[in-house]
DRENVEXGU-630780 format. One record per residue: chain; y, x, z of N, C-alpha, C in turn. Coordinates in Angstrom, 2 decimals. Example, Ala and Ser with C-alpha at 12.3 -4.5 7.8 and 13.67 -1.06 7.14 Angstrom:
# DRENVEXGU-630780
R  chain      n_v      n_u      n_w     ca_v     ca_u     ca_w      c_v      c_u      c_w
R      A    -5.69    13.19     7.80    -4.50    12.30     7.80    -3.30    13.20     7.80
R      A    -2.25    12.85     7.08    -1.06    13.67     7.14     0.03    12.90     7.87
END
This chain:
# DRENVEXGU-630780
R  chain      n_v      n_u      n_w     ca_v     ca_u     ca_w      c_v      c_u      c_w
R      A   136.01   148.58   113.47   135.59   148.93   111.93   136.75   149.61   111.34
R      A   136.87   150.58   110.72   137.93   151.17   109.89   137.84   150.62   108.45
R      A   138.81   150.01   107.98   138.95   149.54   106.49   139.86   150.21   105.69
R      A   139.43   150.84   104.47   140.64   151.33   103.52   140.88   150.39   102.38
R      A   141.96   150.28   102.14   142.18   149.14   100.92   142.32   150.09    99.66
R      A   142.57   149.34    98.69   142.60   150.07    97.33   143.81   150.96    97.10
R      A   144.95   150.92    97.93   145.96   151.80    98.12   145.85   152.83    99.06
R      A   144.69   153.07    99.54   144.20   153.97   100.49   144.96   153.70   102.04
R      A   145.37   152.51   102.29   145.95   152.18   103.48   144.83   151.89   104.66
R      A   144.80   152.65   105.73   143.72   152.47   106.56   143.94   151.59   107.68
R      A   143.27   150.77   108.14   143.46   149.78   109.24   142.16   149.45   110.01
R      A   142.26   149.01   111.28   140.98   148.90   111.94   140.97   147.31   111.99
R      A   139.63   146.67   111.50   139.30   145.45   111.63   138.27   145.14   112.82
R      A   138.60   144.19   113.71   137.57   143.78   114.66   136.59   142.93   114.14
R      A   135.30   143.58   113.87   134.13   142.81   113.33   133.25   142.15   114.42
R      A   133.73   142.43   115.65   132.95   141.75   116.88   133.27   140.09   117.25
R      A   134.44   139.82   116.71   135.14   138.65   117.03   135.09   137.91   115.66
R      A   134.86   136.55   115.77   135.19   135.68   114.43   136.66   135.58   114.22
R      A   137.01   135.27   113.13   138.24   135.26   112.58   138.30   134.03   111.82
R      A   139.40   133.08   111.98   139.71   131.93   111.25   139.60   132.03   109.53
R      A   140.34   133.07   109.29   140.58   133.29   107.67   139.10   133.65   107.12
R      A   138.40   134.60   107.80   137.11   135.01   107.30   136.02   133.76   107.38
R      A   136.05   132.88   108.37   135.12   131.85   108.61   135.56   130.88   107.42
R      A   136.70   130.60   107.14   137.15   129.65   106.11   136.71   130.16   104.80
R      A   136.85   131.70   104.49   136.42   132.36   103.39   134.73   132.05   103.29
R      A   134.08   132.13   104.44   132.61   131.58   104.45   132.35   130.55   104.13
R      A   132.97   129.50   104.62   132.86   128.01   104.17   132.88   127.81   102.88
R      A   133.95   128.33   102.11   134.32   128.31   100.79   133.25   129.08    99.84
R      A   132.39   129.72   100.54   131.36   130.36    99.68   131.88   131.76    99.11
R      A   133.01   132.40    99.93   133.39   133.71    99.50   132.50   134.96   100.31
R      A   133.01   135.99    99.93   132.06   137.27   100.46   133.01   138.10   101.53
R      A   134.27   137.59   101.56   135.22   138.58   102.57   134.90   137.99   103.93
R      A   133.68   138.43   104.53   133.48   137.84   105.85   132.38   138.75   106.37
R      A   132.26   138.78   107.62   131.25   139.70   108.34   130.14   138.84   109.06
R      A   129.20   139.44   109.53   127.97   138.48   110.10   128.70   137.83   111.25
R      A   129.45   138.14   112.25   130.00   137.29   113.21   130.58   136.29   112.61
R      A   131.31   136.41   111.54   132.13   135.08   111.10   130.98   133.89   110.46
R      A   129.94   134.52   109.97   128.89   133.55   109.54   128.04   132.98   110.50
R      A   127.97   133.85   111.75   127.14   133.26   112.79   127.92   132.41   113.51
R      A   129.23   132.50   113.85   129.87   131.50   114.56   130.42   130.41   113.61
R      A   130.52   130.50   112.29   130.83   129.70   111.24   129.72   128.66   111.20
R      A   128.56   129.01   111.42   127.42   128.15   111.36   127.26   127.31   112.62
R      A   127.51   127.87   113.91   127.59   127.07   115.14   128.75   126.19   114.98
R      A   129.83   126.46   114.48   130.94   125.56   114.15   130.65   124.34   113.46
R      A   129.99   124.68   112.24   129.76   123.67   111.33   128.68   122.61   111.80
R      A   127.71   123.33   112.73   126.85   122.46   113.28   127.19   121.37   114.21
R      A   128.34   121.85   115.17   129.10   121.05   115.87   129.97   120.19   115.13
R      A   130.54   120.53   114.13   131.40   119.55   113.33   131.11   119.94   111.90
R      A   130.01   118.97   111.44   129.55   119.29   109.86   130.50   119.21   108.94
R      A   131.65   118.33   109.14   132.51   118.09   108.04   133.45   119.34   107.61
R      A   133.25   120.31   108.31   134.16   121.44   108.17   134.20   122.09   106.95
R      A   132.83   122.18   106.42   132.71   122.73   105.27   133.38   121.70   103.82
R      A   133.23   120.31   104.04   133.78   119.68   103.08   135.14   119.60   103.40
R      A   136.03   119.82   104.50   137.22   120.02   104.70   137.82   121.15   104.12
R      A   137.04   122.23   104.21   137.42   123.42   103.50   137.54   123.26   102.01
R      A   136.29   122.76   101.38   136.32   122.50    99.96   137.43   121.56    99.33
R      A   137.67   120.44   100.30   138.75   119.55    99.76   139.90   119.82    99.80
R      A   140.19   120.74   100.94   141.67   121.28   101.07   141.92   122.38    99.88
R      A   140.92   123.14    99.67   141.28   123.79    98.36   141.31   123.14    97.12
R      A   140.51   122.30    96.83   140.90   121.40    95.79   142.16   120.72    95.80
R      A   142.57   120.29    96.75   143.90   119.56    96.94   145.11   120.37    96.57
R      A   144.73   121.81    97.36   146.06   122.68    96.84   146.13   122.96    95.29
R      A   144.97   122.96    94.56   145.07   123.16    93.16   145.77   121.98    92.51
R      A   145.39   120.69    92.92   145.96   119.46    92.30   147.48   119.46    92.51
R      A   147.79   119.89    93.92   149.39   119.82    94.13   150.15   120.87    93.43
R      A   149.50   121.97    93.14   150.40   123.16    92.48   150.42   122.73    91.00
R      A   149.25   122.21    90.46   149.32   121.75    89.08   150.50   120.63    88.91
R      A   150.54   119.64    89.75   151.58   118.73    89.76   152.92   119.25    89.87
R      A   153.11   120.08    90.75   154.39   120.67    91.12   154.88   121.50    89.67
R      A   154.00   122.22    89.09   154.39   122.96    87.89   154.58   121.85    86.67
R      A   153.77   120.93    86.38   153.65   120.27    85.11   154.51   118.90    85.26
R      A   154.64   118.39    86.40   155.31   117.20    86.70   156.71   117.30    87.08
R      A   156.79   118.24    88.23   158.08   118.58    88.85   158.95   119.80    88.21
R      A   158.23   120.50    87.50   158.77   121.43    86.69   159.22   122.70    87.64
R      A   158.53   122.77    88.67   158.80   123.77    89.74   158.25   125.36    89.24
R      A   158.93   126.25    89.39   158.36   127.63    88.95   158.55   128.54    90.00
R      A   158.68   128.24    91.34   158.69   129.23    92.52   157.97   128.65    93.64
R      A   157.16   129.43    94.20   156.25   128.92    95.23   156.43   130.01    96.31
R      A   156.46   129.41    97.63   156.44   130.18    98.79   155.20   129.58    99.59
R      A   154.21   130.45    99.47   152.77   130.02   100.26   152.64   130.82   101.57
R      A   152.87   130.09   102.69   152.96   130.56   103.89   151.53   130.27   104.57
R      A   150.77   131.45   105.11   149.52   131.34   105.55   148.36   131.06   104.51
R      A   148.66   132.17   103.50   147.84   132.06   102.26   146.35   132.39   102.53
R      A   145.90   132.85   103.62   144.49   133.22   103.71   144.07   134.07   102.84
R      A   142.69   134.50   102.91   142.08   135.55   102.00   142.02   134.78   100.54
R      A   142.03   135.79    99.74   141.89   135.28    98.14   140.63   134.65    97.73
R      A   140.66   133.62    97.13   139.42   132.85    96.48   139.67   132.49    95.17
R      A   138.80   131.84    94.73   139.06   131.11    93.47   140.23   130.37    93.26
R      A   141.05   130.29    92.21   142.13   129.36    92.06   143.22   129.56    93.22
R      A   143.71   130.63    93.42   144.77   130.93    94.34   145.97   130.32    93.51
R      A   147.17   130.22    94.59   148.18   129.65    94.07   148.81   130.17    92.78
R      A   149.11   131.42    92.64   149.55   131.92    91.38   148.73   131.80    90.35
R      A   147.32   131.60    90.57   146.45   131.52    89.24   146.70   130.00    88.77
R      A   146.50   129.15    89.70   146.98   127.80    89.10   148.12   127.44    88.53
R      A   149.16   128.04    89.27   150.56   127.83    88.74   150.85   128.45    87.36
R      A   150.53   129.65    87.20   150.72   130.47    86.07   149.76   130.16    84.88
R      A   148.67   129.52    85.20   147.84   128.84    84.18   148.47   127.98    83.21
R      A   149.55   127.00    83.92   150.29   126.28    83.40   151.82   126.77    82.85
R      A   152.19   127.63    83.50   153.54   128.20    83.27   153.58   129.61    83.61
R      A   153.29   130.56    82.74   152.95   132.13    83.07   154.33   132.57    83.85
R      A   155.30   132.03    83.66   156.52   132.60    84.37   156.77   132.32    85.82
R      A   155.79   131.56    86.39   156.05   131.18    87.80   156.09   132.37    88.69
R      A   156.95   132.38    89.65   156.91   133.38    90.87   156.44   132.75    92.19
R      A   155.54   133.76    92.67   154.93   133.18    93.92   154.93   134.28    94.98
R      A   155.33   133.86    96.20   155.36   134.87    97.26   154.40   134.18    98.40
R      A   153.25   135.18    98.62   152.35   134.92    99.57   152.68   135.43   100.75
R      A   152.41   134.65   102.12   152.76   135.19   103.62   151.70   135.15   104.29
R      A   151.33   136.05   104.99   150.11   135.92   105.96   150.38   136.99   106.99
R      A   149.64   136.91   107.98   149.73   138.23   109.08   148.44   138.38   109.64
R      A   147.59   139.11   108.73   146.17   139.49   109.10   146.02   140.72   108.31
R      A   145.45   141.50   109.08   144.98   142.93   108.26   143.86   142.66   107.23
R      A   143.01   141.65   107.28   142.14   141.47   106.23   142.72   140.86   105.04
R      A   143.61   139.89   105.07   144.26   139.57   104.06   145.17   140.66   103.63
R      A   145.84   141.38   104.10   146.68   142.45   103.77   145.80   143.54   102.91
R      A   144.69   143.68   103.44   143.96   144.66   102.73   143.25   144.14   101.32
R      A   143.39   142.78   101.06   143.00   142.20    99.93   144.21   141.64    99.07
R      A   145.42   142.09    99.52   146.75   141.56    98.73   146.77   141.84    97.32
R      A   146.07   142.95    97.03   145.98   143.53    95.42   145.70   142.24    94.71
R      A   144.60   141.27    95.28   144.11   140.36    94.61   145.22   139.22    94.17
R      A   146.15   139.01    95.22   146.94   138.10    95.12   148.33   138.49    94.39
R      A   148.20   139.67    94.07   149.37   140.31    93.25   149.04   140.39    91.87
R      A   147.89   140.07    91.46   147.38   140.19    89.97   147.83   138.97    89.17
R      A   149.04   138.68    89.02   149.50   137.76    88.34   149.84   138.01    86.86
R      A   150.45   136.89    86.25   150.81   137.14    84.87   151.95   137.99    84.79
R      A   152.02   138.88    83.71   153.33   139.81    83.43   154.57   139.08    83.37
R      A   154.49   137.59    82.66   155.58   136.81    82.49   156.11   136.55    83.77
R      A   155.50   136.22    84.98   155.92   135.92    86.19   155.86   137.04    87.16
R      A   155.95   136.51    88.45   155.81   138.00    89.49   155.20   137.03    90.67
R      A   154.56   138.04    91.31   153.83   137.68    92.64   154.18   138.70    93.71
R      A   154.24   138.41    94.96   154.74   139.33    96.01   153.82   138.82    97.25
R      A   153.56   139.80    98.08   152.97   139.56    99.40   153.65   139.87   100.69
R      A   154.01   139.10   101.69   154.64   139.41   102.87   153.92   139.53   103.88
R      A   153.87   140.54   104.77   152.93   140.57   105.89   153.85   140.22   107.17
R      A   153.74   139.06   107.44   154.85   138.24   108.47   154.03   137.19   109.14
R      A   154.26   136.85   110.42   153.62   135.74   111.14   154.66   134.61   110.91
R      A   153.96   133.53   110.69   154.88   132.08   110.47   155.80   131.90   111.74
R      A   155.43   132.50   112.91   156.27   132.36   114.12   157.61   132.98   113.79
R      A   157.85   133.85   112.84   159.03   134.40   112.56   159.62   133.77   111.06
R      A   160.00   132.52   111.27   160.37   132.02   109.88   161.45   132.78   109.32
R      A   162.53   133.23   110.02   163.54   133.90   109.60   163.15   134.98   108.67
R      A   162.33   135.77   109.21   161.76   136.82   108.28   161.21   136.56   107.20
R      A   160.40   135.40   107.26   159.62   134.98   105.91   160.70   134.70   105.06
R      A   161.72   133.92   105.26   162.80   133.64   104.32   163.48   134.74   103.85
R      A   163.87   135.71   104.70   164.58   136.89   104.24   163.74   137.67   103.32
R      A   162.37   137.74   103.56   161.72   138.61   102.70   161.37   137.79   101.45
R      A   161.20   136.45   101.29   160.88   135.81   100.04   162.25   135.78    99.10
R      A   163.38   136.06    99.94   164.36   136.26    98.87   164.43   137.26    97.99
R      A   163.52   138.41    98.21   163.36   139.40    97.39   162.92   139.21    96.01
R      A   162.08   138.08    96.10   161.45   137.57    94.85   161.85   136.16    94.42
R      A   162.25   135.25    95.11   162.45   133.92    94.87   164.14   133.91    94.86
R      A   164.47   132.88    93.83   165.91   132.40    93.87   166.04   131.19    94.73
R      A   166.97   131.30    95.83   166.87   130.17    96.60   168.29   129.27    96.02
R      A   168.61   129.49    95.14   169.69   128.59    94.42   169.02   127.62    93.62
R      A   167.56   127.74    93.47   166.71   126.84    92.38   165.47   126.32    93.19
R      A   165.07   125.08    92.85   163.88   124.56    93.72   162.87   125.45    93.96
R      A   162.09   125.46    95.03   161.15   126.27    95.60   160.16   125.08    96.15
R      A   158.95   125.48    95.76   157.70   124.94    96.47   157.20   125.50    97.76
R      A   157.16   124.99    98.95   156.79   125.40   100.23   155.37   125.10   100.25
R      A   154.38   125.97   100.35   153.03   125.61   100.75   152.69   125.86   102.09
R      A   152.40   124.88   102.79   151.95   124.99   104.23   150.54   124.35   104.35
R      A   149.56   125.09   104.03   148.14   124.54   104.00   147.43   125.16   105.13
R      A   146.99   124.42   106.02   146.09   124.94   107.23   146.66   125.82   107.98
R      A   147.90   126.06   108.20   148.77   127.09   108.82   149.24   126.42   110.21
R      A   150.04   125.29   110.16   150.57   124.94   111.38   149.56   124.54   112.58
R      A   148.43   124.14   112.26   147.45   123.91   113.25   147.14   125.15   114.13
R      A   147.48   126.39   113.69   147.26   127.61   114.49   148.52   127.82   115.25
R      A   149.65   126.89   115.21   150.63   126.84   116.29   150.49   125.85   117.16
R      A   150.05   126.26   118.19   149.63   125.04   119.37   150.62   124.17   119.74
R      A   151.95   124.80   120.19   152.75   123.84   120.56   153.68   123.32   119.62
R      A   153.50   121.90   120.01   154.24   120.91   119.14   155.69   121.32   118.68
R      A   156.25   121.55   119.73   157.84   121.96   119.52   157.96   123.12   118.73
R      A   157.27   124.13   118.87   157.41   125.26   118.13   156.94   125.10   116.83
R      A   155.83   124.54   116.69   155.51   124.21   115.21   156.60   123.45   114.51
R      A   157.30   122.35   115.01   158.09   121.53   114.42   159.44   122.43   113.96
R      A   159.71   123.31   115.05   160.95   124.07   114.81   160.72   125.01   113.52
R      A   159.47   125.71   113.79   159.16   126.53   112.47   159.38   125.80   111.11
R      A   158.79   124.57   110.97   158.75   123.90   109.81   160.26   123.66   109.23
R      A   161.14   123.23   110.49   162.40   122.79   110.16   163.29   123.99   109.64
R      A   163.06   125.08   110.24   163.75   126.63   109.84   163.20   126.80   108.41
R      A   162.09   126.61   108.07   161.75   126.97   106.57   162.35   125.98   105.57
R      A   162.12   124.75   106.03   162.57   123.60   105.13   164.17   123.67   104.79
R      A   164.92   123.96   106.13   166.41   123.89   106.05   166.82   125.08   105.11
R      A   166.19   126.21   104.98   166.36   127.33   104.00   166.26   127.02   102.58
R      A   165.39   125.84   102.15   165.24   125.54   100.76   166.41   125.00   100.36
R      A   166.60   125.08    98.96   167.55   124.29    98.48   167.25   122.77    97.98
R      A   168.16   122.08    97.80   167.81   120.45    97.51   167.00   120.51    96.43
R      A   166.14   119.57    96.27   165.31   119.31    95.23   163.76   120.09    95.42
R      A   163.88   120.98    96.42   162.52   121.80    96.76   161.45   120.68    97.18
R      A   160.25   121.06    97.17   159.28   120.22    97.85   158.30   121.16    98.65
R      A   157.68   120.29    99.67   156.76   120.88   100.70   155.43   120.38   100.39
R      A   154.63   121.03   100.33   153.13   120.54   100.11   152.37   121.15   101.59
R      A   151.99   120.07   102.23   151.48   120.27   103.73   150.15   119.66   103.75
R      A   149.27   120.41   104.58   147.90   120.11   104.70   147.37   120.64   106.09
R      A   146.94   120.05   106.91   146.18   120.43   108.27   145.08   119.62   108.66
R      A   144.23   120.29   109.27   143.06   119.40   109.93   143.27   118.61   110.97
R      A   142.59   117.57   110.95   142.69   116.46   112.01   141.46   116.14   112.67
R      A   141.54   115.39   113.70   140.10   114.90   114.20   140.03   113.33   114.23
R      A   140.81   112.97   113.07   140.70   111.36   112.95   139.32   110.61   112.53
R      A   138.55   111.37   112.32   137.13   111.12   111.87   135.97   111.18   112.83
R      A   136.27   112.34   113.42   135.01   113.09   114.40   136.03   113.85   115.24
R      A   136.80   113.33   116.14   137.37   114.09   117.15   136.58   114.72   118.21
R      A   135.48   114.28   118.47   134.46   114.91   119.37   133.84   116.25   118.85
R      A   133.60   116.02   117.41   133.02   117.10   116.69   133.98   118.15   116.46
R      A   135.32   117.89   115.99   136.46   118.76   115.72   136.36   119.55   117.13
R      A   136.73   118.98   118.21   137.11   119.48   119.48   135.86   120.29   120.04
R      A   134.70   120.06   119.62   133.52   120.91   119.95   133.76   122.31   119.20
R      A   133.89   121.94   118.12   133.97   123.18   117.04   135.01   124.16   117.48
R      A   136.14   123.70   117.87   137.34   124.42   118.33   137.03   125.16   119.42
R      A   136.29   124.45   120.41   135.84   124.98   121.73   134.89   126.28   121.46
R      A   134.00   125.95   120.43   133.09   127.13   120.25   133.85   128.30   119.61
R      A   134.58   128.13   118.81   135.23   129.33   118.13   136.21   130.06   119.01
R      A   136.90   129.34   120.00   137.82   129.88   121.02   136.88   130.74   121.87
R      A   135.87   130.22   122.25   134.88   130.88   123.37   134.15   131.97   122.65
R      A   134.14   132.06   121.43   133.31   133.17   120.74   134.67   134.37   120.37
R      A   135.90   134.03   120.73   136.78   134.74   120.66   137.97   134.63   119.15
R      A   137.81   133.50   118.79   138.52   133.10   117.59   139.93   132.61   118.16
R      A   140.70   132.35   117.56   142.10   131.67   117.82   141.92   130.11   118.09
R      A   142.74   129.56   119.03   142.86   128.20   119.21   143.55   127.35   117.73
R      A   143.30   126.15   117.88   143.69   125.37   116.75   143.97   124.05   117.41
R      A   145.25   123.45   116.83   145.59   122.11   117.23   145.36   121.12   116.23
R      A   144.16   120.33   116.62   143.90   119.26   115.46   144.77   118.10   115.80
R      A   145.90   118.03   115.08   146.86   116.81   115.22   146.36   115.53   114.49
R      A   146.91   114.52   114.88   146.34   113.20   114.34   147.33   113.15   113.04
R      A   146.78   112.03   112.05   147.69   112.03   110.72   149.07   111.68   111.17
R      A   149.38   110.85   112.23   150.59   110.49   112.52   151.61   111.75   112.82
R      A   150.96   112.58   113.57   151.70   113.93   113.92   151.83   114.64   112.93
R      A   150.91   114.77   112.03   151.24   115.71   110.75   152.36   115.00   110.09
R      A   152.50   113.82   110.00   153.42   113.08   109.15   154.90   113.49   109.72
R      A   154.97   113.49   111.03   156.30   114.12   111.78   156.64   115.46   111.05
R      A   156.11   116.33   110.66   156.74   117.60   110.13   157.37   117.22   109.00
R      A   157.21   116.06   108.26   157.99   115.93   107.03   159.08   114.89   107.18
R      A   159.38   114.49   108.47   160.53   113.65   108.79   161.77   114.26   107.88
R      A   162.57   113.32   107.26   163.62   113.48   106.70   163.72   113.67   105.03
R      A   162.23   113.84   104.87   161.94   114.29   103.43   161.49   112.99   102.61
R      A   161.44   113.24   101.27   161.00   111.93   100.59   159.64   112.21    99.94
R      A   158.69   111.34   100.56   157.17   111.33   100.42   157.04   110.76    98.92
R      A   156.41   111.68    98.21   155.51   111.46    96.97   154.53   110.57    96.98
R      A   154.07   109.75    96.25   152.81   108.89    96.25   151.68   109.93    96.12
R      A   150.92   109.64    96.81   150.52   108.26    97.73   150.96   108.49    99.04
R      A   151.74   109.33    99.29   152.26   109.40   100.93   151.32   110.58   101.62
R      A   151.32   110.09   102.99   150.43   110.88   103.87   149.12   110.22   103.85
R      A   148.03   111.10   103.34   146.85   110.68   103.33   145.75   111.59   103.52
R      A   144.42   111.23   103.66   143.43   112.31   103.75   143.61   113.03   102.54
R      A   143.21   114.39   102.75   143.35   115.46   101.84   142.52   114.96   100.57
R      A   141.30   114.55   100.73   140.38   114.17    99.59   140.91   113.04    98.63
R      A   141.88   112.47    99.19   142.47   111.16    98.50   143.85   111.33    97.94
R      A   144.54   112.56    97.95   145.60   112.96    97.32   145.31   113.01    95.79
R      A   145.63   111.92    95.16   145.62   112.16    93.83   144.41   112.68    93.00
R      A   143.23   112.27    93.66   141.79   112.95    93.06   141.75   112.74    91.78
R      A   140.66   113.71    91.13   140.43   113.62    89.82   139.40   112.47    89.57
R      A   139.61   111.70    88.58   138.47   110.53    88.19   137.28   111.03    88.15
R      A   136.44   109.97    88.77   135.05   110.37    88.90   134.27   109.16    88.75
R      A   133.27   109.00    87.97   132.26   108.03    87.82   131.64   107.23    89.26
R      A   131.71   108.36    90.06   131.40   107.84    91.45   132.34   107.09    92.21
R      A   133.53   107.01    91.63   134.82   106.14    92.43   135.51   107.30    93.35
R      A   136.51   106.94    94.04   137.19   107.77    94.87   136.40   108.33    95.89
R      A   136.85   109.63    96.14   135.97   110.33    97.26   136.34   109.67    98.78
R      A   135.41   110.18    99.41   135.29   109.71   101.00   136.49   110.54   101.71
R      A   137.10   109.87   102.62   138.10   110.69   103.23   137.47   111.85   104.14
R      A   138.35   112.88   104.45   137.83   113.69   105.18   138.88   113.93   106.39
R      A   138.57   115.11   107.41   139.13   115.14   108.39   140.21   116.21   108.32
R      A   141.02   116.01   107.40   142.21   116.60   106.94   143.34   115.80   106.46
R      A   144.66   116.06   106.67   145.58   115.14   106.28   146.76   115.89   105.30
R      A   147.23   115.37   104.42   148.33   116.00   103.56   149.26   115.31   102.97
R      A   150.25   115.89   102.54   151.34   115.10   101.82   152.23   116.20   101.03
R      A   153.07   115.67   100.21   153.73   116.39    99.10   155.10   115.51    99.36
R      A   156.20   116.25    99.75   157.40   115.56    99.84   158.67   116.34    99.32
R      A   159.70   115.64    98.94   160.83   116.41    98.46   162.03   116.60    99.48
R      A   162.82   117.61    99.38   163.88   117.72   100.20   165.12   117.23    99.37
R      A   165.65   116.09    99.82   166.92   115.53    99.16   167.93   116.46    98.51
END
């Protein structure tokens, strides 16, 4: 299928195979997906029913972390790697709602995301937003491109939400995170979130099998302990490495939320 974006850029999109970003968009109630994404998304969620709640809680956690970074930590620069398709409360919207002068660089490597990048660039005039078409497996290029918008002499919040599970090899994934973190100035923070199989390993693995069998990309559902290793050498902020739903949740009359099969943390670079 040929797609033309707002700037007249033409690109071919494979609508015969499911795509992780489009299925995620579907689980979040978005409209930027195709029948194959909804079909396989339903098959996956039948095998792993928690995936929709994982998607919802991950998005909510992103909002809480970004608000904390702006309001409590005074961060005004964000590097969001693996941003995915635009939906409600994107990083720049949450950040600039509290501080309009925030600068945000989104990074992704997907034609569907690129086609909708204009949504990610519609930030406040007091701040600045940019989109970089680059694979996370090329962290040097990510940093090089981000420097066109962000000041690497001042603290930056690195957002790694749901991206490192797409890098299957543990050593490669760890090296990518180290490269990105090493490039950040002292005082920067890393917001990390990835899916696990801590609560339903069999369901998670079956969901991954279905997605891969139907032509989607593989995913490494690491344990919470393995997720925590990505943040070695950094100072964890309270409450540490926890289930995504339980990172500083909003007060609720029903009490704290139940854990979900995703793990997150916010950590500072000394």
